Residue frames as a rotation matrix with the C-alpha (Angstrom) as fourth column:
MET 1
0.942 0.072 0.327 43.36
0.211 0.632 -0.745 152.75
-0.260 0.771 0.581 62.05
ALA 2
0.677 -0.725 0.126 46.39
-0.365 -0.480 -0.798 154.92
0.639 0.494 -0.590 61.31
PHE 3
0.234 -0.614 0.754 48.03
-0.946 0.036 0.323 153.67
-0.226 -0.788 -0.572 64.57
ASN 4
0.533 0.027 0.845 47.59
-0.076 0.997 0.016 150.02
-0.842 -0.073 0.534 63.57
LEU 5
0.958 -0.223 0.182 48.92
0.219 0.155 -0.963 150.67
0.186 0.962 0.198 60.08
PHE 6
0.488 -0.817 0.308 51.97
-0.766 -0.570 -0.298 152.37
0.419 -0.090 -0.903 61.65
ASN 7
0.242 -0.386 0.890 52.59
-0.748 0.509 0.425 149.43
-0.617 -0.769 -0.165 63.83
THR 8
0.825 0.122 0.552 52.27
0.226 0.823 -0.521 147.01
-0.518 0.554 0.651 60.92
ASP 9
0.862 -0.497 0.093 54.74
-0.114 -0.370 -0.922 149.11
0.493 0.785 -0.376 59.04
VAL 10
0.257 -0.765 0.590 57.23
-0.964 -0.245 0.102 149.10
0.067 -0.595 -0.801 61.90
HIS 11
0.424 -0.058 0.904 56.90
-0.271 0.944 0.188 145.33
-0.864 -0.325 0.385 62.24
GLY 12
0.955 -0.065 0.289 57.56
0.292 0.372 -0.881 144.98
-0.050 0.926 0.374 58.52
GLN 13
0.612 -0.766 0.196 60.71
-0.556 -0.593 -0.583 147.21
0.563 0.247 -0.789 58.86
SER 14
0.260 -0.513 0.818 61.94
-0.867 0.249 0.432 145.16
-0.426 -0.821 -0.380 61.70
ILE 15
0.649 0.086 0.756 61.61
0.112 0.972 -0.207 141.95
-0.753 0.219 0.621 59.71
ALA 16
0.948 -0.278 0.155 63.26
0.113 -0.160 -0.981 143.54
0.297 0.947 -0.120 56.71
CYS 17
0.434 -0.804 0.407 66.20
-0.864 -0.499 -0.065 144.73
0.256 -0.323 -0.911 58.87
LEU 18
0.290 -0.303 0.908 66.68
-0.549 0.724 0.417 141.31
-0.784 -0.619 0.044 60.26
GLY 19
0.831 0.053 0.553 66.64
0.402 0.631 -0.664 139.75
-0.384 0.774 0.503 56.71
ILE 20
0.803 -0.573 0.165 69.15
-0.185 -0.502 -0.845 142.22
0.567 0.648 -0.509 55.42
ALA 21
0.259 -0.723 0.640 71.40
-0.957 -0.101 0.273 141.69
-0.133 -0.683 -0.718 58.52
ASN 22
0.515 -0.070 0.854 71.29
-0.110 0.983 0.147 137.92
-0.850 -0.169 0.499 57.98
ALA 23
0.941 -0.136 0.309 72.27
0.330 0.185 -0.926 138.42
0.069 0.973 0.219 54.35
HIS 24
0.561 -0.778 0.283 75.23
-0.615 -0.620 -0.487 140.64
0.554 0.099 -0.826 55.28
SER 25
0.317 -0.425 0.848 76.25
-0.762 0.418 0.495 138.05
-0.565 -0.803 -0.191 57.92
ARG 26
0.729 0.016 0.685 76.25
0.245 0.928 -0.283 135.23
-0.639 0.373 0.672 55.43
LEU 27
0.828 -0.452 0.333 78.51
0.273 -0.194 -0.942 137.36
0.490 0.871 -0.038 53.19
GLY 28
0.090 -0.832 -0.547 80.93
0.986 0.153 -0.070 137.99
0.142 -0.533 0.834 56.05
GLU 29
-0.336 -0.110 0.935 79.99
0.184 -0.982 -0.050 141.71
0.924 0.156 0.350 56.18
HIS 30
-0.174 0.350 -0.921 79.74
0.909 0.416 -0.014 141.74
0.378 -0.840 -0.390 59.91
THR 31
-0.899 -0.133 -0.417 79.89
0.296 -0.887 -0.354 145.51
-0.323 -0.442 0.837 60.44
LEU 32
-0.732 0.669 -0.126 76.89
-0.537 -0.454 0.711 146.01
0.418 0.588 0.692 58.14
ALA 33
-0.225 0.640 -0.734 75.11
0.369 0.754 0.544 143.09
0.902 -0.148 -0.406 59.75
ALA 34
-0.552 -0.039 -0.833 75.56
0.832 -0.095 -0.547 144.58
-0.058 -0.995 0.085 63.17
GLU 35
-0.964 0.236 -0.123 74.13
-0.243 -0.969 0.037 147.91
-0.111 0.066 0.992 61.96
TYR 36
-0.454 0.838 -0.304 71.00
-0.466 0.068 0.882 146.20
0.760 0.542 0.359 60.72
TYR 37
-0.226 0.320 -0.920 70.58
0.713 0.698 0.068 144.00
0.664 -0.641 -0.386 63.72
GLN 38
-0.819 -0.088 -0.567 70.76
0.518 -0.540 -0.664 147.09
-0.247 -0.837 0.488 65.89
LYS 39
-0.796 0.601 -0.071 68.12
-0.573 -0.711 0.407 148.85
0.194 0.365 0.911 63.76
ALA 40
-0.174 0.744 -0.646 65.87
0.005 0.656 0.755 145.77
0.985 0.128 -0.118 64.14
LEU 41
-0.520 -0.095 -0.849 66.48
0.810 0.262 -0.525 145.83
0.273 -0.960 -0.060 67.82
GLU 42
-0.960 0.098 -0.263 65.42
0.018 -0.914 -0.405 149.46
-0.280 -0.393 0.876 68.13
LEU 43
-0.557 0.792 -0.252 62.31
-0.609 -0.182 0.772 148.87
0.565 0.583 0.583 66.06
CYS 44
-0.146 0.436 -0.888 61.34
0.392 0.850 0.353 145.82
0.908 -0.296 -0.295 68.17
GLU 45
-0.770 -0.154 -0.619 61.90
0.637 -0.238 -0.733 147.90
-0.035 -0.959 0.281 71.33
ALA 46
-0.910 0.413 -0.041 59.53
-0.415 -0.907 0.066 150.50
-0.010 0.077 0.997 70.05
MET 47
-0.125 0.896 -0.427 56.89
-0.573 0.286 0.768 147.95
0.810 0.340 0.478 69.53
SER 48
-0.065 0.026 0.998 57.63
-0.941 0.331 -0.070 146.16
-0.332 -0.943 0.003 72.85
ASP 49
0.760 0.293 -0.580 58.19
-0.526 0.801 -0.285 143.02
0.381 0.522 0.763 70.67
LEU 50
0.403 -0.647 0.648 60.23
-0.725 0.207 0.657 140.83
-0.559 -0.734 -0.386 73.09
GLN 51
0.570 -0.173 0.803 60.61
0.401 0.912 -0.088 137.90
-0.717 0.373 0.589 70.70
GLY 52
0.857 -0.258 0.446 61.86
0.330 -0.392 -0.859 140.29
0.397 0.883 -0.251 68.03
GLN 53
0.625 -0.664 0.410 64.31
-0.763 -0.631 0.141 141.77
0.165 -0.401 -0.901 70.50
VAL 54
0.451 -0.454 0.769 65.63
-0.246 0.765 0.596 138.31
-0.858 -0.458 0.233 71.38
SER 55
0.690 -0.155 0.707 66.17
0.671 0.501 -0.546 137.56
-0.269 0.851 0.450 67.69
ALA 56
0.800 -0.448 0.400 67.97
-0.097 -0.753 -0.650 140.85
0.592 0.481 -0.646 67.11
LEU 57
0.555 -0.635 0.537 70.14
-0.798 -0.226 0.558 140.38
-0.233 -0.739 -0.632 70.15
HIS 58
0.590 -0.274 0.759 71.02
0.246 0.957 0.154 136.89
-0.769 0.096 0.632 68.83
GLY 59
0.786 -0.227 0.575 72.18
0.567 -0.104 -0.817 138.55
0.245 0.968 0.047 65.64
ILE 60
0.714 -0.532 0.455 74.22
-0.564 -0.822 -0.075 141.23
0.414 -0.203 -0.887 67.39
ALA 61
0.524 -0.520 0.675 75.91
-0.547 0.402 0.734 138.56
-0.653 -0.754 -0.074 69.48
ASP 62
0.716 -0.222 0.662 76.59
0.520 0.803 -0.293 136.51
-0.466 0.554 0.690 66.40
THR 63
0.800 -0.476 0.365 78.51
0.046 -0.558 -0.828 139.34
0.598 0.680 -0.425 64.82
TRP 64
0.417 -0.665 0.620 80.76
-0.907 -0.264 0.327 139.52
-0.054 -0.699 -0.713 67.94
TYR 65
0.536 -0.200 0.821 81.10
-0.141 0.937 0.320 135.76
-0.833 -0.287 0.474 67.88
ARG 66
0.913 -0.111 0.393 82.14
0.405 0.360 -0.841 135.78
-0.048 0.927 0.373 64.24
VAL 67
0.567 -0.740 0.363 85.01
-0.227 -0.564 -0.794 138.10
0.792 0.367 -0.487 64.98
GLY 68
-0.129 -0.628 -0.767 86.15
0.504 0.625 -0.596 136.14
0.854 -0.463 0.236 68.05
SER 69
-0.688 -0.107 0.717 84.80
-0.479 -0.676 -0.560 138.58
0.545 -0.729 0.414 70.67
TYR 70
-0.387 0.533 -0.753 83.24
0.409 0.831 0.377 135.82
0.826 -0.162 -0.539 72.75
GLU 71
-0.751 0.083 -0.655 82.93
0.629 -0.213 -0.748 137.90
-0.202 -0.974 0.108 75.99
SER 72
-0.839 0.444 -0.314 80.91
-0.476 -0.879 0.031 140.57
-0.263 0.175 0.949 74.21
ALA 73
-0.479 0.646 -0.595 78.75
-0.420 0.427 0.801 137.96
0.771 0.633 0.067 72.60
LEU 74
-0.535 0.234 -0.812 78.16
0.656 0.721 -0.225 136.26
0.533 -0.653 -0.539 75.95
GLU 75
-0.875 0.212 -0.434 77.07
0.164 -0.715 -0.680 139.58
-0.455 -0.667 0.591 77.55
ILE 76
-0.622 0.657 -0.427 74.53
-0.782 -0.490 0.385 140.21
0.044 0.573 0.818 74.78
GLN 77
-0.420 0.452 -0.787 73.25
-0.061 0.851 0.521 136.60
0.906 0.267 -0.330 74.87
THR 78
-0.784 0.063 -0.617 72.72
0.609 0.270 -0.746 136.98
0.120 -0.961 -0.251 78.56
LYS 79
-0.749 0.565 -0.347 70.47
-0.457 -0.819 -0.346 139.98
-0.479 -0.101 0.872 77.94
ALA 80
-0.480 0.580 -0.659 68.59
-0.644 0.277 0.713 137.90
0.596 0.766 0.241 75.38
LEU 81
-0.651 0.144 -0.745 68.07
0.395 0.903 -0.170 135.16
0.648 -0.405 -0.645 77.93
LYS 82
-0.862 0.289 -0.417 66.59
0.300 -0.374 -0.878 137.58
-0.410 -0.881 0.235 80.47
LEU 83
-0.551 0.681 -0.482 64.14
-0.822 -0.543 0.172 138.90
-0.145 0.491 0.859 77.86
ALA 84
-0.429 0.395 -0.812 63.14
-0.364 0.747 0.556 135.36
0.827 0.534 -0.177 76.92
GLU 85
-0.771 0.081 -0.632 62.62
0.559 0.561 -0.610 134.46
0.305 -0.824 -0.478 80.52
GLY 86
-0.813 0.447 -0.374 60.55
-0.089 -0.730 -0.678 137.52
-0.576 -0.517 0.633 81.21
ASN 87
-0.363 0.665 -0.653 58.35
-0.932 -0.250 0.263 136.72
0.012 0.703 0.711 78.17
GLU 88
0.035 0.252 0.967 58.08
-0.443 0.871 -0.211 133.09
-0.896 -0.421 0.142 79.20
ASP 89
0.562 -0.026 -0.827 59.41
-0.822 0.097 -0.562 132.20
0.095 0.995 0.033 75.69
ALA 90
0.600 -0.396 0.695 60.59
-0.128 0.810 0.572 128.57
-0.790 -0.432 0.435 76.17
MET 91
0.745 -0.386 0.545 61.90
0.667 0.390 -0.635 128.25
0.033 0.836 0.547 72.60
GLY 92
0.649 -0.529 0.547 63.81
-0.213 -0.817 -0.537 131.55
0.730 0.232 -0.643 72.95
GLN 93
0.592 -0.448 0.669 65.21
-0.751 -0.007 0.660 130.37
-0.291 -0.894 -0.341 76.32
SER 94
0.694 -0.348 0.630 66.35
0.280 0.937 0.209 126.97
-0.663 0.031 0.748 74.95
VAL 95
0.735 -0.409 0.541 68.03
0.549 -0.111 -0.829 128.54
0.399 0.906 0.143 71.88
THR 96
0.609 -0.463 0.644 69.73
-0.530 -0.841 -0.104 131.23
0.590 -0.278 -0.758 74.01
CYS 97
0.686 -0.378 0.621 70.99
-0.467 0.426 0.775 128.73
-0.558 -0.822 0.116 76.54
LEU 98
0.713 -0.442 0.543 72.64
0.624 0.754 -0.206 126.82
-0.319 0.486 0.814 73.70
LEU 99
0.599 -0.460 0.656 74.27
0.341 -0.594 -0.728 129.96
0.725 0.660 -0.199 72.33
ILE 100
0.652 -0.332 0.682 75.43
-0.724 -0.541 0.429 130.97
0.226 -0.773 -0.592 75.84
GLY 101
0.785 -0.337 0.519 76.87
0.058 0.875 0.481 127.45
-0.617 -0.347 0.707 76.13
ASN 102
0.699 -0.458 0.550 78.78
0.673 0.161 -0.722 128.02
0.242 0.874 0.421 72.93
MET 103
0.596 -0.499 0.629 80.28
-0.291 -0.865 -0.409 131.20
0.748 0.061 -0.661 74.24
HIS 104
0.654 -0.345 0.674 81.43
-0.692 0.088 0.717 129.55
-0.307 -0.934 -0.181 77.45
TYR 105
0.815 -0.315 0.486 82.77
0.426 0.895 -0.134 126.67
-0.393 0.316 0.863 75.40
HIS 106
0.614 -0.548 0.568 84.88
0.499 -0.288 -0.817 129.01
0.611 0.785 0.097 73.29
LEU 107
0.476 -0.418 0.774 86.10
-0.656 -0.755 -0.004 130.86
0.586 -0.505 -0.634 76.41
GLY 108
-0.420 -0.767 -0.486 87.35
-0.279 0.619 -0.734 127.63
0.864 -0.172 -0.474 77.81
ASP 109
-0.671 0.276 0.688 84.81
-0.703 0.056 -0.709 127.40
-0.234 -0.960 0.157 80.63
VAL 110
-0.694 0.346 -0.632 83.49
-0.287 0.672 0.683 124.04
0.661 0.655 -0.366 79.53
ASP 111
-0.775 0.451 -0.443 81.66
0.630 0.486 -0.606 123.30
-0.058 -0.748 -0.661 82.88
LYS 112
-0.482 0.658 -0.578 79.52
-0.187 -0.722 -0.666 126.41
-0.856 -0.213 0.471 82.53
ALA 113
-0.593 0.222 -0.774 78.93
-0.796 -0.012 0.606 125.39
0.125 0.975 0.184 78.95
TYR 114
-0.894 0.182 -0.410 77.76
0.181 0.983 0.042 122.04
0.411 -0.036 -0.911 80.16
GLU 115
-0.674 0.634 -0.379 75.26
0.377 -0.147 -0.915 123.70
-0.635 -0.760 -0.140 82.54
GLN 116
-0.329 0.536 -0.778 73.77
-0.680 -0.706 -0.198 125.76
-0.655 0.464 0.597 79.68
TYR 117
-0.679 0.044 -0.733 73.65
-0.596 0.550 0.585 122.79
0.429 0.834 -0.348 77.21
SER 118
-0.871 0.370 -0.322 71.84
0.477 0.790 -0.384 120.69
0.112 -0.489 -0.865 79.85
ARG 119
-0.465 0.733 -0.497 69.34
0.067 -0.531 -0.845 123.46
-0.883 -0.426 0.198 80.53
CYS 120
-0.442 0.292 -0.848 68.79
-0.868 -0.377 0.323 123.87
-0.226 0.879 0.420 76.78
LEU 121
-0.834 0.088 -0.545 68.16
-0.190 0.880 0.434 120.22
0.518 0.466 -0.717 76.37
GLN 122
-0.806 0.506 -0.308 65.75
0.500 0.302 -0.812 120.15
-0.318 -0.808 -0.496 79.32
ILE 123
-0.328 0.672 -0.664 63.67
-0.320 -0.741 -0.591 123.02
-0.889 0.019 0.458 77.95
ALA 124
-0.537 0.031 -0.843 63.75
-0.842 0.040 0.538 121.73
0.050 0.999 0.005 74.38
GLU 125
-0.909 0.266 -0.320 62.49
0.261 0.964 0.060 118.27
0.324 -0.029 -0.946 75.55
SER 126
-0.630 0.701 -0.334 59.65
0.374 -0.104 -0.922 119.98
-0.681 -0.705 -0.197 77.49
ILE 127
-0.021 0.621 -0.784 58.39
-0.532 -0.671 -0.517 121.76
-0.847 0.406 0.344 74.32
GLY 128
0.424 0.213 0.880 59.12
0.411 0.821 -0.397 119.02
-0.807 0.530 0.261 71.81
ALA 129
0.797 -0.288 -0.531 61.80
-0.571 -0.647 -0.505 120.76
-0.198 0.706 -0.680 69.75
PRO 130
0.796 -0.487 0.360 63.99
0.443 0.873 0.202 117.98
-0.412 -0.001 0.911 68.25
GLY 131
0.582 -0.616 0.530 66.15
0.341 -0.407 -0.847 120.47
0.738 0.674 -0.027 66.27
ILE 132
0.391 -0.438 0.809 67.26
-0.726 -0.687 -0.021 122.20
0.565 -0.580 -0.587 69.46
GLN 133
0.784 -0.093 0.614 67.53
-0.422 0.647 0.635 118.92
-0.457 -0.757 0.468 71.31
CYS 134
0.819 -0.512 0.260 69.82
0.568 0.652 -0.502 117.55
0.088 0.558 0.825 68.57
ARG 135
0.381 -0.690 0.615 72.03
-0.028 -0.674 -0.738 120.58
0.924 0.264 -0.276 68.79
ALA 136
0.514 -0.141 0.846 72.21
-0.847 -0.236 0.476 120.33
0.133 -0.961 -0.241 72.60
CYS 137
0.875 -0.164 0.455 73.20
-0.013 0.932 0.361 116.69
-0.483 -0.322 0.814 72.35
CYS 138
0.661 -0.685 0.307 75.89
0.520 0.124 -0.845 117.43
0.540 0.718 0.438 69.87
SER 139
0.223 -0.554 0.802 77.33
-0.505 -0.770 -0.391 120.08
0.834 -0.318 -0.451 72.12
LEU 140
0.677 0.015 0.736 77.07
-0.702 0.312 0.640 117.81
-0.220 -0.950 0.222 75.18
GLY 141
0.922 -0.354 0.158 78.96
0.386 0.876 -0.288 115.16
-0.036 0.326 0.945 73.14
ASN 142
0.368 -0.799 0.476 81.70
0.201 -0.432 -0.879 117.69
0.908 0.419 0.002 72.50
TYR 143
0.406 -0.179 0.896 81.82
-0.826 -0.492 0.275 118.55
0.391 -0.852 -0.348 76.17
TRP 144
0.866 -0.035 0.499 82.25
-0.286 0.783 0.553 114.92
-0.410 -0.621 0.668 77.21
CYS 145
0.745 -0.641 0.184 84.98
0.549 0.434 -0.714 114.52
0.378 0.633 0.676 74.66
THR 146
0.223 -0.683 0.695 86.87
-0.381 -0.718 -0.583 117.40
0.897 -0.135 -0.420 76.28
LYS 147
0.319 -0.028 0.947 86.48
-0.946 0.052 0.320 115.60
-0.058 -0.998 -0.010 79.55
LYS 148
-0.616 -0.619 -0.487 87.72
-0.712 0.702 0.008 112.36
0.337 0.352 -0.873 77.93
GLU 149
-0.409 0.622 0.667 84.45
-0.308 0.594 -0.743 110.66
-0.859 -0.510 -0.051 78.85
PHE 150
-0.827 -0.036 -0.561 84.16
-0.562 0.017 0.827 108.97
-0.020 0.999 -0.034 75.47
VAL 151
-0.797 0.604 -0.013 81.33
0.600 0.795 0.090 106.53
0.064 0.064 -0.996 76.38
LYS 152
-0.057 0.773 -0.632 79.16
0.577 -0.491 -0.652 109.39
-0.815 -0.402 -0.418 77.49
ALA 153
-0.465 -0.166 -0.869 80.25
-0.522 -0.742 0.421 111.41
-0.715 0.650 0.258 74.36
THR 154
-0.989 0.046 -0.143 79.23
-0.087 0.597 0.798 108.50
0.122 0.801 -0.586 72.12
SER 155
-0.460 0.870 -0.179 75.84
0.845 0.367 -0.388 108.23
-0.272 -0.330 -0.904 73.88
SER 156
-0.057 0.394 -0.917 75.17
0.050 -0.916 -0.397 111.94
-0.997 -0.068 0.033 73.32
TYR 157
-0.690 -0.198 -0.696 76.11
-0.633 -0.303 0.713 111.75
-0.352 0.932 0.084 69.64
LYS 158
-0.913 0.405 0.038 73.92
0.365 0.776 0.515 108.70
0.180 0.484 -0.856 69.08
GLN 159
-0.178 0.892 -0.415 71.04
0.737 -0.159 -0.656 110.54
-0.652 -0.423 -0.630 70.71
ALA 160
-0.244 0.052 -0.968 71.69
-0.399 -0.915 0.051 113.43
-0.884 0.399 0.244 68.39
ILE 161
-0.979 -0.098 -0.179 71.49
-0.203 0.418 0.885 111.06
-0.012 0.903 -0.430 65.46
ARG 162
-0.603 0.798 -0.003 68.10
0.796 0.601 -0.067 109.80
-0.052 -0.042 -0.998 66.55
LEU 163
0.050 0.594 -0.803 66.82
0.409 -0.745 -0.526 113.32
-0.911 -0.302 -0.281 67.03
ALA 164
-0.707 -0.414 -0.573 68.28
-0.301 -0.557 0.774 114.44
-0.640 0.720 0.269 63.67
GLU 165
-0.893 0.374 0.250 65.83
0.444 0.646 0.621 112.11
0.071 0.666 -0.743 61.94
LEU 166
-0.005 0.953 -0.303 62.99
0.965 -0.074 -0.250 114.17
-0.261 -0.294 -0.920 63.41
VAL 167
-0.464 -0.284 -0.839 64.28
0.239 -0.952 0.191 117.59
-0.853 -0.112 0.510 62.36
LYS 168
0.620 0.729 0.290 62.05
0.573 -0.168 -0.802 119.46
-0.536 0.663 -0.522 59.96
PRO 169
0.040 -0.597 0.801 63.63
0.955 -0.214 -0.207 121.22
0.295 0.773 0.562 56.97
SER 170
0.602 0.286 0.745 62.59
0.189 -0.958 0.216 124.61
0.776 0.011 -0.631 58.45
GLU 171
0.966 -0.226 0.127 64.68
-0.153 -0.103 0.983 123.83
-0.209 -0.969 -0.134 61.55
ALA 172
0.815 -0.580 0.004 67.68
0.539 0.754 -0.375 122.63
0.214 0.308 0.927 59.69
VAL 173
-0.104 -0.980 0.168 70.29
0.868 -0.172 -0.467 125.35
0.486 0.097 0.868 59.82
GLN 174
0.913 0.260 -0.315 70.94
0.392 -0.776 0.494 128.17
-0.116 -0.574 -0.810 62.28
ALA 175
0.817 -0.567 0.107 73.73
-0.464 -0.755 -0.464 130.79
0.344 0.329 -0.879 62.26
GLN 176
0.087 -0.886 0.456 76.17
-0.995 -0.054 0.085 129.09
-0.050 -0.461 -0.886 64.57
ASP 177
0.858 0.356 0.369 75.71
-0.371 0.928 -0.033 125.48
-0.354 -0.109 0.929 63.51
GLU 178
0.421 -0.763 -0.490 79.25
-0.534 0.229 -0.814 125.16
0.734 0.604 -0.311 62.20
GLN 179
-0.238 -0.479 0.845 80.01
-0.961 0.243 -0.133 123.79
-0.141 -0.843 -0.518 65.66
LEU 180
0.709 0.577 0.407 78.19
-0.502 0.817 -0.284 120.66
-0.496 -0.003 0.868 64.50
LEU 181
0.723 -0.475 -0.502 81.06
-0.379 0.335 -0.863 119.94
0.578 0.814 0.062 62.18
SER 182
-0.227 -0.852 0.472 83.22
-0.933 0.050 -0.357 119.26
0.280 -0.521 -0.806 65.14
ILE 183
0.675 0.470 0.568 81.28
-0.561 0.828 -0.019 115.98
-0.479 -0.306 0.823 65.47
LEU 184
0.899 -0.310 -0.309 83.52
-0.097 0.546 -0.832 114.71
0.427 0.778 0.461 62.71
LEU 185
-0.014 -0.980 0.200 86.66
-0.473 -0.170 -0.865 115.64
0.881 -0.107 -0.461 64.43
GLN 186
-0.031 0.097 0.995 85.47
-0.989 0.139 -0.044 114.45
-0.142 -0.986 0.092 67.82
CYS 187
0.902 0.402 0.157 84.57
-0.366 0.905 -0.218 111.09
-0.229 0.139 0.963 66.28
SER 188
0.569 -0.764 -0.303 88.07
-0.076 0.318 -0.945 110.87
0.818 0.561 0.123 64.85
HIS 189
-0.295 -0.663 0.688 89.57
-0.775 -0.255 -0.579 111.62
0.559 -0.703 -0.439 68.25
LEU 190
0.363 0.535 0.763 87.21
-0.872 0.484 0.075 109.13
-0.329 -0.692 0.642 69.86
CYS 191
0.958 0.001 -0.285 88.32
-0.137 0.880 -0.456 106.29
0.250 0.476 0.843 67.53
ARG 192
0.152 -0.986 -0.072 91.94
-0.161 0.047 -0.986 107.05
0.975 0.161 -0.151 68.13
SER 193
-0.235 -0.218 0.947 91.51
-0.916 -0.275 -0.291 107.36
0.324 -0.936 -0.135 71.87
LEU 194
0.431 0.533 0.728 89.69
-0.742 0.669 -0.050 104.09
-0.514 -0.518 0.683 72.17
ASP 195
-0.629 -0.774 -0.079 91.99
-0.635 0.452 0.627 102.40
-0.449 0.444 -0.775 69.62
LEU 196
0.383 0.860 0.338 88.95
-0.364 0.477 -0.800 101.15
-0.849 0.183 0.496 67.65
ASN 197
-0.656 -0.473 0.588 89.47
0.309 0.543 0.781 98.84
-0.689 0.694 -0.210 64.77
PRO 198
-0.602 0.404 -0.689 88.12
-0.724 -0.640 0.258 100.01
-0.337 0.654 0.677 61.44
ASP 199
-0.827 0.395 0.399 85.50
0.436 0.900 0.015 97.21
-0.353 0.186 -0.917 61.41
GLN 200
-0.559 0.689 0.461 82.16
0.563 -0.093 0.822 97.53
0.609 0.719 -0.335 59.73
ASP 201
0.294 0.774 -0.560 80.27
0.938 -0.123 0.324 98.66
0.182 -0.621 -0.763 62.78
SER 202
-0.020 -0.368 -0.930 82.53
0.547 -0.782 0.298 101.57
-0.837 -0.502 0.217 63.83
SER 203
-0.920 -0.389 0.043 82.86
0.263 -0.533 0.804 102.82
-0.290 0.751 0.593 60.20
SER 204
-0.329 0.885 0.329 79.13
0.733 0.020 0.680 102.67
0.596 0.465 -0.655 59.64
THR 205
0.364 0.438 -0.822 78.58
0.890 -0.423 0.168 104.69
-0.274 -0.793 -0.543 62.76
LEU 206
-0.477 -0.623 -0.620 81.06
0.377 -0.782 0.496 107.35
-0.794 0.003 0.608 61.57
VAL 207
-0.926 0.161 0.340 79.38
0.293 -0.259 0.920 107.60
0.236 0.953 0.192 58.17
TYR 208
0.076 0.989 -0.129 75.95
0.883 -0.007 0.468 107.81
0.462 -0.150 -0.874 59.82
LEU 209
0.147 -0.111 -0.983 77.23
0.727 -0.662 0.184 110.62
-0.671 -0.742 -0.017 62.01
TRP 210
-0.835 -0.498 -0.233 78.47
0.193 -0.663 0.723 112.43
-0.515 0.559 0.650 58.97
GLY 211
-0.627 0.684 0.374 75.14
0.581 0.091 0.809 111.96
0.519 0.724 -0.454 57.22
ALA 212
0.310 0.724 -0.617 73.30
0.951 -0.250 0.184 113.46
-0.021 -0.643 -0.765 60.26
THR 213
-0.168 -0.526 -0.833 75.68
0.508 -0.771 0.385 116.33
-0.845 -0.358 0.397 60.31
ALA 214
-0.951 -0.213 0.224 75.36
0.281 -0.297 0.913 116.98
-0.128 0.931 0.342 56.59
MET 215
-0.183 0.959 0.216 71.58
0.833 0.035 0.552 116.88
0.522 0.281 -0.805 56.77
LEU 216
0.382 0.327 -0.864 71.54
0.801 -0.584 0.133 119.46
-0.462 -0.743 -0.485 59.64
LEU 217
-0.341 -0.616 -0.710 73.83
0.121 -0.778 0.617 121.75
-0.932 0.124 0.340 57.67
ASN 218
0.708 0.687 -0.160 71.85
-0.090 -0.136 -0.987 121.31
-0.700 0.713 -0.034 54.41
LYS 219
-0.020 -0.771 -0.637 74.90
-0.959 -0.164 0.229 120.12
-0.281 0.616 -0.736 52.60
ASP 220
0.840 0.285 -0.461 75.01
-0.454 0.834 -0.313 117.09
0.295 0.472 0.831 50.33
THR 221
0.743 -0.563 0.362 77.42
-0.054 0.488 0.871 114.39
-0.667 -0.667 0.332 51.56
THR 222
0.501 -0.595 0.629 79.39
0.865 0.373 -0.337 114.75
-0.034 0.712 0.701 48.38
SER 223
0.773 -0.125 0.622 80.16
0.067 -0.959 -0.275 118.45
0.631 0.254 -0.733 49.04
LEU 224
0.602 -0.549 -0.580 83.38
0.796 0.357 0.488 117.65
-0.062 -0.755 0.652 50.90
THR 225
-0.318 -0.749 0.581 85.10
0.750 -0.574 -0.330 120.74
0.581 0.331 0.744 49.53
LEU 226
0.355 0.468 0.810 82.91
-0.162 -0.822 0.546 122.83
0.921 -0.324 -0.216 51.92
LEU 227
0.971 -0.008 -0.239 84.54
0.231 0.284 0.931 121.20
0.060 -0.959 0.277 54.94
LYS 228
0.456 -0.885 0.095 87.95
-0.821 -0.377 0.428 121.93
-0.343 -0.273 -0.899 56.50
PRO 229
0.071 -0.466 -0.882 90.62
-0.764 0.543 -0.348 119.64
0.641 0.698 -0.318 54.92
SER 230
-0.855 -0.415 0.312 91.05
-0.516 0.607 -0.604 117.68
0.061 -0.677 -0.733 58.08
CYS 231
-0.107 0.905 0.413 87.26
-0.519 0.303 -0.799 116.91
-0.848 -0.299 0.437 58.16
ALA 232
0.531 0.354 -0.770 87.17
-0.845 0.159 -0.510 116.13
-0.058 0.921 0.384 54.45
GLU 233
-0.341 -0.759 -0.554 90.11
-0.757 0.572 -0.316 113.74
0.557 0.312 -0.770 54.68
PHE 234
-0.793 0.099 0.602 88.54
-0.457 0.557 -0.693 111.95
-0.404 -0.824 -0.397 57.68
VAL 235
0.255 0.956 0.147 85.17
-0.538 0.267 -0.800 111.47
-0.803 0.125 0.582 55.92
VAL 236
0.339 -0.179 -0.924 86.84
-0.877 0.294 -0.379 110.21
0.340 0.939 -0.058 52.74
ASN 237
-0.712 -0.695 -0.103 88.77
-0.600 0.678 -0.425 107.67
0.365 -0.241 -0.899 54.79
ALA 238
-0.572 0.553 0.606 85.61
-0.429 0.429 -0.795 106.58
-0.699 -0.715 -0.008 56.63
LEU 239
0.499 0.769 -0.400 83.61
-0.723 0.114 -0.681 106.23
-0.478 0.629 0.613 53.40
ALA 240
0.078 -0.532 -0.843 86.45
-0.871 0.375 -0.317 104.17
0.484 0.759 -0.434 51.85
ARG 241
-0.655 -0.350 0.670 86.35
-0.696 0.624 -0.355 101.53
-0.294 -0.699 -0.652 54.63
C-alpha cells in the first residue's frame, strides 16, 4: 500500500512540475521552465512513465526553441519521438513529428520539415485528431509557400480551415502555435504573388483564414494588438474590403 501511495505522490509531483514549468514558460522565464521540465523528466523516468517523459522532453525542447537554439531543440525532440515510437503512442508521435518539422523549418531545411509534417498528418488522420491535422496542414501550407507552389499552399490552408471547425476547445492552443500566425503573412504573400484583385471572394477567404487562426490561438478577432504590426495591418485591410 505504501508503495502505491509513493508512486501516486511521484506522479502528482511530475504533474505539478510540468504545470509550474509551463507557467514559467508563458512568463518568458525559460531558465526556470527548463529546471522544472528537467525535474518532471526525472520523476517520469523513475516511474517509467513514457508519455510523461515525452511531455517533459517537449517542454525542454521548447525552452531551447524559445531562445533560438533550434539544433538543441531538434536533438531533444528526436529523443521524444523515439520514446513515443517505443511506447506505440500515436498521438505523441504525431505531435513530435510536427515539432521536429518546425525545427527543420527554422533551420532552413524545409524538405525535411515537409517529410515530418506529412508524417504528422498521416498519423493524425489515422487516429482522428483534427487539431493536429489542422496544425500539420497549416505547416504544409507554409512549406508550399516557400516553394512558391501557391495553388498547393491554398489547398493546404483551406483544408486547415475545414479541420479547424472540428477542433475541440481542449485542443485549441499548444506551446508553439505562434507559427500559425504566419498563415496571415503567407496569405498576404500569396495575394501579391498571384496578383489577386481584392474582390469579395478573395477578401472573404482571407478573413475566414484569420478567423480560423484566431480560434486556434484562443484570441478574439478584435485583439489585433496581440499580433505583430505587419499582421495587424494586413488583417485590418482585409476586414475593410
